[in-house]
TORKOL-4160 file (C-alpha; in steps of 0.2 Angstrom, whole numbers, padded with zeros to 4 digits, m for minus):
359
<pt num="1" X="0000" Y="0000" Z="0000"/>
<pt num="2" X="0006" Y="0017" Z="m0005"/>
<pt num="3" X="0010" Y="0032" Z="0008"/>
<pt num="4" X="m0004" Y="0042" Z="0001"/>
<pt num="5" X="m0017" Y="0027" Z="0003"/>
<pt num="6" X="m0011" Y="0025" Z="0021"/>
<pt num="7" X="m0013" Y="0044" Z="0025"/>
<pt num="8" X="m0031" Y="0043" Z="0017"/>
<pt num="9" X="m0036" Y="0028" Z="0027"/>
<pt num="10" X="m0032" Y="0035" Z="0044"/>
<pt num="11" X="m0044" Y="0050" Z="0043"/>
<pt num="12" X="m0058" Y="0039" Z="0036"/>
<pt num="13" X="m0056" Y="0027" Z="0050"/>
<pt num="14" X="m0055" Y="0041" Z="0063"/>
<pt num="15" X="m0071" Y="0049" Z="0055"/>
<pt num="16" X="m0081" Y="0033" Z="0056"/>
<pt num="17" X="m0077" Y="0031" Z="0074"/>
<pt num="18" X="m0083" Y="0048" Z="0078"/>
<pt num="19" X="m0099" Y="0045" Z="0069"/>
<pt num="20" X="m0101" Y="0028" Z="0078"/>
<pt num="21" X="m0099" Y="0037" Z="0094"/>
<pt num="22" X="m0110" Y="0051" Z="0090"/>
<pt num="23" X="m0124" Y="0039" Z="0086"/>
<pt num="24" X="m0123" Y="0030" Z="0103"/>
<pt num="25" X="m0130" Y="0043" Z="0114"/>
<pt num="26" X="m0147" Y="0048" Z="0122"/>
<pt num="27" X="m0154" Y="0051" Z="0104"/>
<pt num="28" X="m0152" Y="0032" Z="0100"/>
<pt num="29" X="m0168" Y="0023" Z="0106"/>
<pt num="30" X="m0158" Y="0007" Z="0112"/>
<pt num="31" X="m0146" Y="0017" Z="0122"/>
<pt num="32" X="m0160" Y="0027" Z="0130"/>
<pt num="33" X="m0170" Y="0012" Z="0134"/>
<pt num="34" X="m0154" Y="0005" Z="0142"/>
<pt num="35" X="m0153" Y="0020" Z="0153"/>
<pt num="36" X="m0170" Y="0018" Z="0158"/>
<pt num="37" X="m0166" Y="0001" Z="0164"/>
<pt num="38" X="m0150" Y="0006" Z="0172"/>
<pt num="39" X="m0160" Y="0020" Z="0181"/>
<pt num="40" X="m0172" Y="0008" Z="0189"/>
<pt num="41" X="m0161" Y="m0007" Z="0192"/>
<pt num="42" X="m0153" Y="0000" Z="0208"/>
<pt num="43" X="m0171" Y="0001" Z="0216"/>
<pt num="44" X="m0175" Y="m0017" Z="0210"/>
<pt num="45" X="m0158" Y="m0023" Z="0217"/>
<pt num="46" X="m0163" Y="m0014" Z="0234"/>
<pt num="47" X="m0180" Y="m0023" Z="0234"/>
<pt num="48" X="m0172" Y="m0040" Z="0230"/>
<pt num="49" X="m0159" Y="m0037" Z="0244"/>
<pt num="50" X="m0174" Y="m0034" Z="0257"/>
<pt num="51" X="m0183" Y="m0049" Z="0251"/>
<pt num="52" X="m0169" Y="m0061" Z="0249"/>
<pt num="53" X="m0155" Y="m0056" Z="0262"/>
<pt num="54" X="m0159" Y="m0065" Z="0278"/>
<pt num="55" X="m0163" Y="m0056" Z="0294"/>
<pt num="56" X="m0149" Y="m0059" Z="0306"/>
<pt num="57" X="m0151" Y="m0045" Z="0319"/>
<pt num="58" X="m0164" Y="m0046" Z="0332"/>
<pt num="59" X="m0177" Y="m0034" Z="0325"/>
<pt num="60" X="m0195" Y="m0034" Z="0331"/>
<pt num="61" X="m0205" Y="m0034" Z="0314"/>
<pt num="62" X="m0223" Y="m0029" Z="0318"/>
<pt num="63" X="m0238" Y="m0030" Z="0308"/>
<pt num="64" X="m0249" Y="m0014" Z="0304"/>
<pt num="65" X="m0265" Y="m0013" Z="0297"/>
<pt num="66" X="m0268" Y="0001" Z="0284"/>
<pt num="67" X="m0285" Y="0006" Z="0278"/>
<pt num="68" X="m0286" Y="0011" Z="0260"/>
<pt num="69" X="m0302" Y="0013" Z="0250"/>
<pt num="70" X="m0312" Y="0004" Z="0263"/>
<pt num="71" X="m0299" Y="m0010" Z="0262"/>
<pt num="72" X="m0288" Y="m0016" Z="0278"/>
<pt num="73" X="m0271" Y="m0020" Z="0272"/>
<pt num="74" X="m0259" Y="m0029" Z="0284"/>
<pt num="75" X="m0241" Y="m0026" Z="0281"/>
<pt num="76" X="m0225" Y="m0024" Z="0289"/>
<pt num="77" X="m0211" Y="m0011" Z="0288"/>
<pt num="78" X="m0202" Y="m0022" Z="0275"/>
<pt num="79" X="m0218" Y="m0024" Z="0264"/>
<pt num="80" X="m0220" Y="m0005" Z="0265"/>
<pt num="81" X="m0201" Y="m0002" Z="0261"/>
<pt num="82" X="m0202" Y="m0014" Z="0245"/>
<pt num="83" X="m0218" Y="m0006" Z="0240"/>
<pt num="84" X="m0209" Y="0011" Z="0240"/>
<pt num="85" X="m0195" Y="0005" Z="0231"/>
<pt num="86" X="m0206" Y="m0002" Z="0218"/>
<pt num="87" X="m0216" Y="0015" Z="0217"/>
<pt num="88" X="m0199" Y="0023" Z="0214"/>
<pt num="89" X="m0194" Y="0011" Z="0200"/>
<pt num="90" X="m0211" Y="0015" Z="0193"/>
<pt num="91" X="m0211" Y="0033" Z="0194"/>
<pt num="92" X="m0192" Y="0034" Z="0185"/>
<pt num="93" X="m0197" Y="0022" Z="0172"/>
<pt num="94" X="m0213" Y="0032" Z="0169"/>
<pt num="95" X="m0201" Y="0048" Z="0168"/>
<pt num="96" X="m0191" Y="0039" Z="0155"/>
<pt num="97" X="m0206" Y="0035" Z="0145"/>
<pt num="98" X="m0212" Y="0052" Z="0146"/>
<pt num="99" X="m0194" Y="0059" Z="0140"/>
<pt num="100" X="m0195" Y="0047" Z="0125"/>
<pt num="101" X="m0201" Y="0060" Z="0112"/>
<pt num="102" X="m0190" Y="0075" Z="0119"/>
<pt num="103" X="m0172" Y="0075" Z="0116"/>
<pt num="104" X="m0170" Y="0089" Z="0129"/>
<pt num="105" X="m0178" Y="0077" Z="0142"/>
<pt num="106" X="m0169" Y="0063" Z="0136"/>
<pt num="107" X="m0152" Y="0071" Z="0139"/>
<pt num="108" X="m0157" Y="0075" Z="0156"/>
<pt num="109" X="m0164" Y="0058" Z="0161"/>
<pt num="110" X="m0148" Y="0050" Z="0154"/>
<pt num="111" X="m0137" Y="0061" Z="0165"/>
<pt num="112" X="m0147" Y="0057" Z="0180"/>
<pt num="113" X="m0148" Y="0038" Z="0177"/>
<pt num="114" X="m0131" Y="0035" Z="0186"/>
<pt num="115" X="m0136" Y="0044" Z="0201"/>
<pt num="116" X="m0152" Y="0035" Z="0203"/>
<pt num="117" X="m0144" Y="0018" Z="0202"/>
<pt num="118" X="m0131" Y="0023" Z="0215"/>
<pt num="119" X="m0146" Y="0028" Z="0225"/>
<pt num="120" X="m0154" Y="0011" Z="0224"/>
<pt num="121" X="m0137" Y="0003" Z="0229"/>
<pt num="122" X="m0135" Y="0014" Z="0243"/>
<pt num="123" X="m0152" Y="0010" Z="0250"/>
<pt num="124" X="m0147" Y="m0008" Z="0248"/>
<pt num="125" X="m0131" Y="m0006" Z="0258"/>
<pt num="126" X="m0140" Y="0005" Z="0271"/>
<pt num="127" X="m0153" Y="m0009" Z="0273"/>
<pt num="128" X="m0140" Y="m0023" Z="0275"/>
<pt num="129" X="m0130" Y="m0012" Z="0288"/>
<pt num="130" X="m0145" Y="m0004" Z="0297"/>
<pt num="131" X="m0158" Y="m0018" Z="0299"/>
<pt num="132" X="m0152" Y="m0035" Z="0292"/>
<pt num="133" X="m0136" Y="m0036" Z="0301"/>
<pt num="134" X="m0137" Y="m0020" Z="0312"/>
<pt num="135" X="m0118" Y="m0017" Z="0311"/>
<pt num="136" X="m0121" Y="0002" Z="0311"/>
<pt num="137" X="m0121" Y="0009" Z="0328"/>
<pt num="138" X="m0139" Y="0007" Z="0336"/>
<pt num="139" X="m0151" Y="0015" Z="0338"/>
<pt num="140" X="m0144" Y="0030" Z="0329"/>
<pt num="141" X="m0143" Y="0022" Z="0312"/>
<pt num="142" X="m0159" Y="0012" Z="0309"/>
<pt num="143" X="m0161" Y="0005" Z="0292"/>
<pt num="144" X="m0173" Y="0012" Z="0279"/>
<pt num="145" X="m0188" Y="m0001" Z="0283"/>
<pt num="146" X="m0186" Y="0005" Z="0301"/>
<pt num="147" X="m0187" Y="0023" Z="0296"/>
<pt num="148" X="m0203" Y="0019" Z="0286"/>
<pt num="149" X="m0210" Y="0010" Z="0301"/>
<pt num="150" X="m0212" Y="0027" Z="0308"/>
<pt num="151" X="m0225" Y="0032" Z="0296"/>
<pt num="152" X="m0234" Y="0016" Z="0299"/>
<pt num="153" X="m0234" Y="0018" Z="0318"/>
<pt num="154" X="m0237" Y="0037" Z="0319"/>
<pt num="155" X="m0244" Y="0041" Z="0303"/>
<pt num="156" X="m0258" Y="0053" Z="0310"/>
<pt num="157" X="m0247" Y="0062" Z="0322"/>
<pt num="158" X="m0234" Y="0063" Z="0309"/>
<pt num="159" X="m0246" Y="0071" Z="0297"/>
<pt num="160" X="m0253" Y="0083" Z="0312"/>
<pt num="161" X="m0235" Y="0090" Z="0315"/>
<pt num="162" X="m0231" Y="0092" Z="0296"/>
<pt num="163" X="m0247" Y="0102" Z="0294"/>
<pt num="164" X="m0242" Y="0113" Z="0309"/>
<pt num="165" X="m0224" Y="0116" Z="0302"/>
<pt num="166" X="m0232" Y="0121" Z="0284"/>
<pt num="167" X="m0245" Y="0133" Z="0293"/>
<pt num="168" X="m0231" Y="0141" Z="0302"/>
<pt num="169" X="m0219" Y="0142" Z="0288"/>
<pt num="170" X="m0232" Y="0149" Z="0276"/>
<pt num="171" X="m0238" Y="0163" Z="0289"/>
<pt num="172" X="m0219" Y="0168" Z="0293"/>
<pt num="173" X="m0211" Y="0166" Z="0276"/>
<pt num="174" X="m0225" Y="0175" Z="0265"/>
<pt num="175" X="m0225" Y="0189" Z="0278"/>
<pt num="176" X="m0206" Y="0190" Z="0277"/>
<pt num="177" X="m0206" Y="0191" Z="0257"/>
<pt num="178" X="m0219" Y="0205" Z="0257"/>
<pt num="179" X="m0210" Y="0215" Z="0270"/>
<pt num="180" X="m0192" Y="0211" Z="0262"/>
<pt num="181" X="m0197" Y="0216" Z="0245"/>
<pt num="182" X="m0207" Y="0231" Z="0251"/>
<pt num="183" X="m0193" Y="0237" Z="0262"/>
<pt num="184" X="m0181" Y="0234" Z="0248"/>
<pt num="185" X="m0190" Y="0244" Z="0236"/>
<pt num="186" X="m0191" Y="0258" Z="0248"/>
<pt num="187" X="m0173" Y="0258" Z="0253"/>
<pt num="188" X="m0167" Y="0257" Z="0235"/>
<pt num="189" X="m0178" Y="0271" Z="0227"/>
<pt num="190" X="m0180" Y="0284" Z="0242"/>
<pt num="191" X="m0162" Y="0291" Z="0248"/>
<pt num="192" X="m0171" Y="0296" Z="0264"/>
<pt num="193" X="m0177" Y="0279" Z="0268"/>
<pt num="194" X="m0161" Y="0272" Z="0264"/>
<pt num="195" X="m0152" Y="0284" Z="0275"/>
<pt num="196" X="m0163" Y="0279" Z="0291"/>
<pt num="197" X="m0168" Y="0262" Z="0288"/>
<pt num="198" X="m0153" Y="0254" Z="0279"/>
<pt num="199" X="m0141" Y="0255" Z="0295"/>
<pt num="200" X="m0155" Y="0246" Z="0305"/>
<pt num="201" X="m0156" Y="0233" Z="0292"/>
<pt num="202" X="m0137" Y="0230" Z="0293"/>
<pt num="203" X="m0137" Y="0229" Z="0312"/>
<pt num="204" X="m0152" Y="0218" Z="0315"/>
<pt num="205" X="m0149" Y="0207" Z="0299"/>
<pt num="206" X="m0133" Y="0200" Z="0306"/>
<pt num="207" X="m0141" Y="0194" Z="0321"/>
<pt num="208" X="m0146" Y="0176" Z="0321"/>
<pt num="209" X="m0166" Y="0176" Z="0321"/>
<pt num="210" X="m0166" Y="0162" Z="0336"/>
<pt num="211" X="m0157" Y="0176" Z="0347"/>
<pt num="212" X="m0173" Y="0186" Z="0347"/>
<pt num="213" X="m0184" Y="0172" Z="0354"/>
<pt num="214" X="m0183" Y="0177" Z="0372"/>
<pt num="215" X="m0190" Y="0194" Z="0367"/>
<pt num="216" X="m0203" Y="0186" Z="0356"/>
<pt num="217" X="m0209" Y="0174" Z="0368"/>
<pt num="218" X="m0211" Y="0188" Z="0381"/>
<pt num="219" X="m0219" Y="0202" Z="0372"/>
<pt num="220" X="m0230" Y="0192" Z="0358"/>
<pt num="221" X="m0246" Y="0184" Z="0364"/>
<pt num="222" X="m0242" Y="0166" Z="0360"/>
<pt num="223" X="m0228" Y="0155" Z="0354"/>
<pt num="224" X="m0235" Y="0153" Z="0336"/>
<pt num="225" X="m0234" Y="0172" Z="0334"/>
<pt num="226" X="m0217" Y="0172" Z="0341"/>
<pt num="227" X="m0211" Y="0159" Z="0329"/>
<pt num="228" X="m0219" Y="0169" Z="0315"/>
<pt num="229" X="m0210" Y="0183" Z="0320"/>
<pt num="230" X="m0193" Y="0175" Z="0320"/>
<pt num="231" X="m0196" Y="0167" Z="0302"/>
<pt num="232" X="m0201" Y="0186" Z="0297"/>
<pt num="233" X="m0185" Y="0193" Z="0304"/>
<pt num="234" X="m0174" Y="0180" Z="0296"/>
<pt num="235" X="m0181" Y="0181" Z="0279"/>
<pt num="236" X="m0184" Y="0199" Z="0279"/>
<pt num="237" X="m0165" Y="0205" Z="0279"/>
<pt num="238" X="m0159" Y="0194" Z="0265"/>
<pt num="239" X="m0173" Y="0199" Z="0254"/>
<pt num="240" X="m0173" Y="0217" Z="0258"/>
<pt num="241" X="m0155" Y="0219" Z="0256"/>
<pt num="242" X="m0154" Y="0211" Z="0239"/>
<pt num="243" X="m0170" Y="0219" Z="0233"/>
<pt num="244" X="m0163" Y="0236" Z="0238"/>
<pt num="245" X="m0146" Y="0231" Z="0228"/>
<pt num="246" X="m0156" Y="0227" Z="0212"/>
<pt num="247" X="m0166" Y="0243" Z="0213"/>
<pt num="248" X="m0150" Y="0254" Z="0216"/>
<pt num="249" X="m0140" Y="0244" Z="0201"/>
<pt num="250" X="m0154" Y="0249" Z="0188"/>
<pt num="251" X="m0145" Y="0259" Z="0174"/>
<pt num="252" X="m0149" Y="0277" Z="0174"/>
<pt num="253" X="m0152" Y="0277" Z="0155"/>
<pt num="254" X="m0167" Y="0266" Z="0158"/>
<pt num="255" X="m0175" Y="0278" Z="0169"/>
<pt num="256" X="m0171" Y="0292" Z="0157"/>
<pt num="257" X="m0179" Y="0283" Z="0142"/>
<pt num="258" X="m0195" Y="0280" Z="0153"/>
<pt num="259" X="m0196" Y="0297" Z="0157"/>
<pt num="260" X="m0194" Y="0303" Z="0139"/>
<pt num="261" X="m0208" Y="0292" Z="0136"/>
<pt num="262" X="m0219" Y="0300" Z="0149"/>
<pt num="263" X="m0217" Y="0289" Z="0163"/>
<pt num="264" X="m0221" Y="0294" Z="0181"/>
<pt num="265" X="m0211" Y="0289" Z="0196"/>
<pt num="266" X="m0224" Y="0275" Z="0200"/>
<pt num="267" X="m0222" Y="0268" Z="0183"/>
<pt num="268" X="m0203" Y="0269" Z="0184"/>
<pt num="269" X="m0203" Y="0259" Z="0199"/>
<pt num="270" X="m0216" Y="0246" Z="0194"/>
<pt num="271" X="m0210" Y="0245" Z="0175"/>
<pt num="272" X="m0191" Y="0248" Z="0176"/>
<pt num="273" X="m0184" Y="0246" Z="0194"/>
<pt num="274" X="m0193" Y="0231" Z="0199"/>
<pt num="275" X="m0192" Y="0221" Z="0184"/>
<pt num="276" X="m0173" Y="0224" Z="0183"/>
<pt num="277" X="m0171" Y="0219" Z="0201"/>
<pt num="278" X="m0181" Y="0203" Z="0199"/>
<pt num="279" X="m0166" Y="0191" Z="0198"/>
<pt num="280" X="m0159" Y="0199" Z="0214"/>
<pt num="281" X="m0176" Y="0198" Z="0223"/>
<pt num="282" X="m0177" Y="0179" Z="0218"/>
<pt num="283" X="m0159" Y="0176" Z="0224"/>
<pt num="284" X="m0164" Y="0184" Z="0240"/>
<pt num="285" X="m0180" Y="0174" Z="0242"/>
<pt num="286" X="m0170" Y="0158" Z="0237"/>
<pt num="287" X="m0157" Y="0161" Z="0251"/>
<pt num="288" X="m0170" Y="0167" Z="0263"/>
<pt num="289" X="m0180" Y="0151" Z="0260"/>
<pt num="290" X="m0166" Y="0140" Z="0268"/>
<pt num="291" X="m0163" Y="0151" Z="0283"/>
<pt num="292" X="m0182" Y="0152" Z="0286"/>
<pt num="293" X="m0183" Y="0133" Z="0286"/>
<pt num="294" X="m0169" Y="0132" Z="0298"/>
<pt num="295" X="m0177" Y="0145" Z="0309"/>
<pt num="296" X="m0193" Y="0135" Z="0308"/>
<pt num="297" X="m0186" Y="0119" Z="0315"/>
<pt num="298" X="m0176" Y="0128" Z="0329"/>
<pt num="299" X="m0191" Y="0138" Z="0335"/>
<pt num="300" X="m0202" Y="0122" Z="0335"/>
<pt num="301" X="m0189" Y="0113" Z="0346"/>
<pt num="302" X="m0187" Y="0127" Z="0358"/>
<pt num="303" X="m0204" Y="0132" Z="0361"/>
<pt num="304" X="m0219" Y="0126" Z="0349"/>
<pt num="305" X="m0233" Y="0113" Z="0354"/>
<pt num="306" X="m0231" Y="0105" Z="0337"/>
<pt num="307" X="m0222" Y="0104" Z="0321"/>
<pt num="308" X="m0209" Y="0092" Z="0314"/>
<pt num="309" X="m0195" Y="0101" Z="0325"/>
<pt num="310" X="m0206" Y="0097" Z="0340"/>
<pt num="311" X="m0208" Y="0079" Z="0334"/>
<pt num="312" X="m0189" Y="0077" Z="0333"/>
<pt num="313" X="m0187" Y="0083" Z="0350"/>
<pt num="314" X="m0200" Y="0071" Z="0357"/>
<pt num="315" X="m0193" Y="0057" Z="0348"/>
<pt num="316" X="m0175" Y="0061" Z="0354"/>
<pt num="317" X="m0180" Y="0060" Z="0372"/>
<pt num="318" X="m0186" Y="0042" Z="0370"/>
<pt num="319" X="m0171" Y="0037" Z="0359"/>
<pt num="320" X="m0183" Y="0034" Z="0344"/>
<pt num="321" X="m0170" Y="0039" Z="0331"/>
<pt num="322" X="m0179" Y="0030" Z="0317"/>
<pt num="323" X="m0193" Y="0043" Z="0320"/>
<pt num="324" X="m0181" Y="0058" Z="0320"/>
<pt num="325" X="m0174" Y="0051" Z="0304"/>
<pt num="326" X="m0192" Y="0050" Z="0297"/>
<pt num="327" X="m0196" Y="0068" Z="0301"/>
<pt num="328" X="m0179" Y="0072" Z="0293"/>
<pt num="329" X="m0184" Y="0064" Z="0277"/>
<pt num="330" X="m0201" Y="0074" Z="0278"/>
<pt num="331" X="m0191" Y="0090" Z="0280"/>
<pt num="332" X="m0180" Y="0086" Z="0265"/>
<pt num="333" X="m0195" Y="0082" Z="0254"/>
<pt num="334" X="m0204" Y="0099" Z="0259"/>
<pt num="335" X="m0189" Y="0109" Z="0256"/>
<pt num="336" X="m0186" Y="0102" Z="0240"/>
<pt num="337" X="m0203" Y="0104" Z="0235"/>
<pt num="338" X="m0203" Y="0122" Z="0241"/>
<pt num="339" X="m0188" Y="0125" Z="0232"/>
<pt num="340" X="m0195" Y="0118" Z="0216"/>
<pt num="341" X="m0210" Y="0129" Z="0217"/>
<pt num="342" X="m0200" Y="0144" Z="0219"/>
<pt num="343" X="m0188" Y="0139" Z="0205"/>
<pt num="344" X="m0204" Y="0137" Z="0194"/>
<pt num="345" X="m0210" Y="0155" Z="0198"/>
<pt num="346" X="m0193" Y="0161" Z="0195"/>
<pt num="347" X="m0192" Y="0153" Z="0178"/>
<pt num="348" X="m0208" Y="0159" Z="0173"/>
<pt num="349" X="m0205" Y="0177" Z="0179"/>
<pt num="350" X="m0188" Y="0178" Z="0172"/>
<pt num="351" X="m0192" Y="0169" Z="0156"/>
<pt num="352" X="m0185" Y="0184" Z="0146"/>
<pt num="353" X="m0167" Y="0178" Z="0152"/>
<pt num="354" X="m0168" Y="0162" Z="0141"/>
<pt num="355" X="m0154" Y="0162" Z="0130"/>
<pt num="356" X="m0146" Y="0177" Z="0139"/>
<pt num="357" X="m0139" Y="0170" Z="0155"/>
<pt num="358" X="m0128" Y="0154" Z="0157"/>
<pt num="359" X="m0138" Y="0139" Z="0163"/>
């Protein structure tokens, strides 16, 4: 073979390999189907481990009767755990089927498949170490099935405390957002308000909200109002500070253009300053959300007659750490859901940013 032929064949082979590699990705139906199976197989393995692995440690496995649609269903904590694993496998398989006709969803699903598989394996290892063999320190690290037992044993009580937490959080955080955005607009727009209020905001904002609890419990009529006040305080600083920053950073050219077109001061605030400050406002809301949730749990632990923090404190006294973990799981789910809702609102409000900012 001549030297020229060898030189030509090398790029051809490289090009062929590149095309094969490009074809074997999330756009390929067989590849994506394998990704779906890979994503759910971790949960299937976890269910098989729970079913097939022998129970070596002395764990009291009780039967519980659950009423659903007028039917009484008897099940153990292991039955409930396997059911949840099966539900997760079905949910993620359904998400894969839903993403089948959308390349963007396919790409996201394919990226997350490895994490979902690893999550299933982690649950399997946790089940072995926490329930089957109990070589994790007990009672501090119960297995996942034992955590689920808390929902079977205390379902009504957990629901009652969850609703109490949601009511407290909704009252405090919504007031904190309204007060924070309103204060931030006033500080950012009016120099005199900035002169008098901003120093107070800086001084009080750095103090942890829980530090105000003795005053709140003394001066306010009940513990619920005191907890709402603490959540408002912790959300107010973050949101007000970033809102004011967003208002003040609005380009002067935008105000001049609005003024030339005949806009009044109110129009400039509503249609120029606030839209420009929206990214900062949502950054403040997202940051304040985490701080408000922390304050919520701490206030429930220190003086509320209910809530998930109260439930954790109560369970800790009796060394029922599987109930503590059950409450933590609910907190994680609620916080993620609230963050998701805020993210959806932000995405809709800031839809003009699509294609402008980096994702």
